[in-house]
C-alpha positions as CSV (number, residue, x, y, z in Angstrom):
1,M,-96.2,178.3,46.1
2,E,-94.2,180.8,48.2
3,K,-91.0,180.2,46.3
4,I,-92.8,180.7,43.0
5,L,-94.4,183.9,44.3
6,H,-90.9,185.2,45.3
7,A,-89.5,184.1,41.9
8,I,-92.2,186.1,40.1
9,D,-91.4,189.1,42.3
10,E,-87.7,188.9,41.5
11,T,-88.5,188.4,37.8
12,M,-90.5,191.6,37.8
13,L,-87.6,193.4,39.5
14,G,-85.1,192.0,36.9
15,S,-83.3,190.0,39.5
16,W,-82.8,186.9,37.3
17,D,-80.3,185.1,39.5
18,E,-82.5,185.3,42.6
19,A,-85.5,184.2,40.6
20,I,-83.6,181.2,39.2
21,V,-82.5,180.2,42.8
22,Q,-86.1,180.3,44.0
23,L,-87.5,178.3,41.1
24,K,-84.8,175.6,41.3
25,A,-85.6,175.2,45.0
26,V,-89.2,174.3,44.2
27,D,-89.7,170.7,45.3
28,D,-93.5,170.4,45.2
29,T,-94.6,168.0,42.5
30,R,-97.8,169.9,42.1
31,T,-96.0,173.1,41.0
32,S,-92.9,171.7,39.4
33,A,-94.3,172.1,35.9
34,L,-95.1,175.7,36.6
35,A,-91.7,176.3,38.1
36,A,-90.1,174.8,34.9
37,R,-92.1,177.1,32.7
38,L,-91.2,180.1,34.7
39,L,-87.5,179.0,34.7
40,E,-87.6,178.9,30.9
41,L,-89.2,182.4,30.8
42,V,-86.6,183.9,33.2
43,D,-83.8,182.3,31.2
44,Q,-85.2,183.9,28.0
45,L,-85.5,187.3,29.6
46,E,-82.0,187.1,30.9
47,Q,-80.6,186.2,27.5
48,E,-82.6,189.0,25.9
49,E,-81.1,191.5,28.4
50,L,-77.6,190.3,27.6
51,V,-78.2,190.7,23.9
52,R,-79.5,194.3,24.5
53,N,-76.5,195.1,26.7
54,E,-74.1,193.8,24.0
55,Q,-75.9,195.7,21.3
56,H,-75.8,198.9,23.4
57,A,-72.0,198.5,24.1
58,R,-71.3,197.8,20.4
59,L,-73.4,200.8,19.4
60,G,-71.6,203.1,21.9
61,H,-68.2,201.9,20.6
62,E,-69.0,202.4,16.9
63,I,-70.7,205.8,17.3
64,G,-68.0,206.8,19.8
65,N,-65.2,206.0,17.4
66,T,-66.9,208.0,14.6
67,L,-67.7,211.0,16.7
68,A,-64.1,211.0,18.0
69,V,-63.1,212.0,14.5
70,A,-65.4,215.0,14.6
71,Q,-64.2,215.9,18.0
72,A,-60.5,215.8,17.1
73,T,-61.1,217.9,14.0
74,L,-63.1,220.5,15.8
75,E,-60.5,220.7,18.7
76,G,-57.8,221.1,16.0
77,M,-59.7,224.0,14.5
78,L,-60.1,225.7,17.9
79,D,-56.4,225.1,18.7
80,G,-55.3,226.4,15.3
81,V,-53.6,223.3,14.2
82,V,-56.3,222.4,11.7
83,D,-57.5,224.8,9.0
84,R,-61.0,226.2,9.5
85,D,-62.0,225.5,5.9
86,D,-64.9,223.8,4.2
87,I,-62.9,220.6,3.6
88,N,-62.3,220.0,7.3
89,L,-65.8,221.1,8.2
90,E,-67.1,218.6,5.8
91,K,-65.1,215.9,7.6
92,V,-67.0,216.8,10.7
93,H,-70.3,216.6,8.8
94,D,-69.3,213.2,7.4
95,A,-68.5,211.8,10.8
96,V,-71.9,212.9,12.2
97,R,-73.7,211.5,9.2
98,V,-71.9,208.1,9.7
99,A,-72.8,208.1,13.3
100,G,-76.4,208.7,12.3
101,A,-76.3,205.9,9.8
102,V,-74.9,203.5,12.4
103,L,-77.7,204.4,14.8
104,A,-80.3,204.0,12.0
105,E,-78.9,200.6,11.1
106,S,-79.0,199.5,14.7
107,G,-82.6,200.5,14.9
108,R,-83.4,198.3,11.9
109,E,-81.6,195.4,13.4
110,R,-83.6,195.8,16.7
111,R,-86.9,195.9,14.7
112,D,-85.9,192.8,12.7
113,V,-85.0,191.0,16.0
114,A,-88.3,192.1,17.6
115,A,-90.2,190.8,14.5
116,A,-88.4,187.5,14.6
117,T,-88.9,186.9,18.3
118,T,-92.6,187.9,18.5
119,I,-94.4,185.3,20.5
120,V,-97.0,183.7,18.2
121,L,-99.6,181.3,19.6
122,E,-100.9,178.8,17.2
123,T,-102.8,175.5,17.2
124,F,-100.7,172.5,16.0
125,T,-100.6,168.8,16.2
126,L,-97.7,167.9,18.5
127,C,-97.4,164.2,17.4
128,S,-96.9,165.2,13.8
129,M,-94.2,167.7,14.8
130,I,-92.4,165.0,16.9
131,D,-92.6,162.5,14.0
132,E,-91.0,165.1,11.6
133,E,-88.2,165.8,14.1
134,L,-87.6,162.1,14.7
135,A,-87.3,161.6,10.9
136,A,-84.7,164.4,10.8
137,A,-82.7,163.1,13.7
138,A,-82.7,159.6,12.2
139,V,-80.0,160.7,9.8
140,I,-77.4,161.0,12.7
141,A,-79.0,158.1,14.7
142,A,-78.6,155.5,11.9
143,P,-74.8,155.3,12.0
144,K,-75.0,154.6,15.7
145,D,-77.8,152.0,15.3
146,I,-80.0,154.1,17.6
147,R,-83.7,153.5,17.3
148,L,-86.0,156.5,17.6
149,R,-89.7,156.2,18.2
150,R,-92.8,158.0,19.6
151,D,-95.2,156.3,22.0
152,G,-98.4,156.6,20.0
153,T,-100.8,155.1,22.6
154,G,-103.1,156.6,25.2
155,P,-104.9,160.0,25.4
156,A,-101.8,161.8,24.2
157,A,-101.6,159.9,20.9
158,C,-102.3,162.8,18.7
159,A,-103.6,165.7,20.8
160,A,-104.0,169.2,19.5
161,Y,-101.8,171.7,21.3
162,R,-101.7,175.5,21.4
163,G,-98.5,177.4,21.9
164,N,-95.5,178.7,20.0
165,P,-94.8,176.1,17.3
166,V,-91.4,177.6,16.3
167,R,-90.0,177.4,19.8
168,T,-91.5,174.0,20.3
169,R,-90.0,172.6,17.2
170,R,-86.6,174.2,18.0
171,L,-86.6,172.7,21.4
172,L,-87.6,169.2,20.1
173,H,-84.8,169.5,17.5
174,D,-82.2,170.5,20.1
175,V,-83.2,167.8,22.6
176,L,-83.3,165.0,20.0
177,I,-79.9,165.9,18.4
178,S,-78.3,166.3,21.8
179,V,-79.7,163.0,23.1
180,V,-78.6,161.1,20.0
181,R,-75.1,162.5,20.2
182,S,-74.8,161.6,24.0
183,T,-76.4,158.1,23.8
184,P,-74.3,154.9,23.4
185,P,-74.7,153.0,20.1
186,G,-77.5,150.5,19.9
187,S,-79.8,152.5,22.3
188,T,-83.5,153.2,22.0
189,V,-84.9,156.7,22.4
190,E,-88.6,157.0,23.0
191,L,-90.6,160.2,23.1
192,H,-94.0,160.5,24.9
193,H,-96.0,163.7,25.5
194,E,-98.4,164.1,28.3
195,P,-101.3,166.5,28.2
196,P,-102.4,169.0,29.4
197,D,-99.2,170.8,30.2
198,G,-97.2,169.6,27.2
199,M,-94.6,167.7,29.2
200,L,-92.4,165.7,26.8
201,V,-90.9,162.5,28.4
202,V,-87.7,161.2,26.7
203,T,-86.6,157.7,27.7
204,V,-83.2,156.4,26.7
205,R,-82.6,152.6,27.1
206,N,-79.4,150.7,26.4
207,D,-80.3,147.2,27.7
208,N,-81.7,145.2,24.8
209,A,-79.7,146.1,21.7
210,P,-78.6,143.0,19.7
211,G,-74.9,143.1,18.9
212,H,-74.2,146.0,21.3
213,P,-72.9,145.6,24.8
214,V,-74.9,147.1,27.6
215,R,-73.2,150.4,28.7
216,R,-73.8,152.4,31.7
217,M,-75.4,155.8,31.2
218,S,-72.5,158.0,32.1
219,L,-73.3,160.7,34.6
220,A,-70.7,162.8,32.9
221,A,-72.5,162.4,29.6
222,V,-75.8,163.3,31.2
223,A,-74.2,166.4,32.7
224,R,-72.8,167.4,29.3
225,L,-76.3,166.9,27.8
226,L,-78.0,169.1,30.4
227,H,-75.3,171.8,29.9
228,H,-75.7,171.7,26.2
229,L,-79.5,172.2,26.6
230,N,-79.0,175.0,29.0
231,D,-80.9,173.2,31.7
232,R,-84.1,173.2,29.6
233,V,-84.7,169.6,30.6
234,R,-85.0,167.9,34.0
235,V,-83.6,164.4,34.9
236,A,-86.5,162.3,36.1
237,S,-84.4,159.1,36.7
238,V,-81.0,157.7,36.0
239,E,-80.5,153.9,36.2
240,S,-77.6,151.6,35.2
241,S,-78.6,151.5,31.6
242,S,-81.5,154.0,31.2
243,L,-82.3,157.6,31.5
244,R,-85.6,159.5,31.6
245,L,-85.8,163.2,30.9
246,H,-88.7,165.6,31.4
247,V,-88.9,168.5,28.8
248,P,-91.4,171.2,29.5
249,L,-92.7,172.4,26.1
250,P,-94.0,175.9,25.4
251,A,-97.4,174.5,24.6
252,A,-100.5,173.1,26.2
253,S,-103.2,170.7,25.0
254,I,-106.6,172.0,24.1
């Protein structure tokens, strides 16, 4: 609890690295799901700050280059090396107008990004979304003879969830595609979601595939998988021929 409180304090101060350190140090199983959600939030905030900084730097560069033309022309007029006529004065006006246009375009881009990233909470059926993403991933799983399935038993069989469906679907897609690409041929990938916190459990097994030798789950492959998913998943267990991942989803059952 104390680590999570410190992490929230650091997040509010914009100290992303310290917040991440605190959250990754949480070892209490009762608060691990909360820590995972906060870690995802901090990562998103950090990425958005990086994007804003890059946009600001690019904007300063583009406007600076344009205004440099106006500056050089005016300095030339004052030094007497450029004629103080309407043509050169119009060049200064043009440079200022271009700088204004660049700024206006940047404003439109920021508004478009803000509209695209607005957090929308909706009610949706998670099992249907998982089935759709499994069907999409089957295209690249088939050549490797990888079987994809969803555990349709228990209270989580087809629960209604409330959250961000766009981000949930994107996370499901990224996880499935990455797992299929990192999994040995002949494996079985099973998805199971557990209410109420929307934890997705991904189990990969490579121990009973006819015609395929049993292969060890390479730790290097697991590391590449986690890196590709930007640590949005947690390794629950790694055995000789199986792997279990926990994926906190941006949704909760209702």
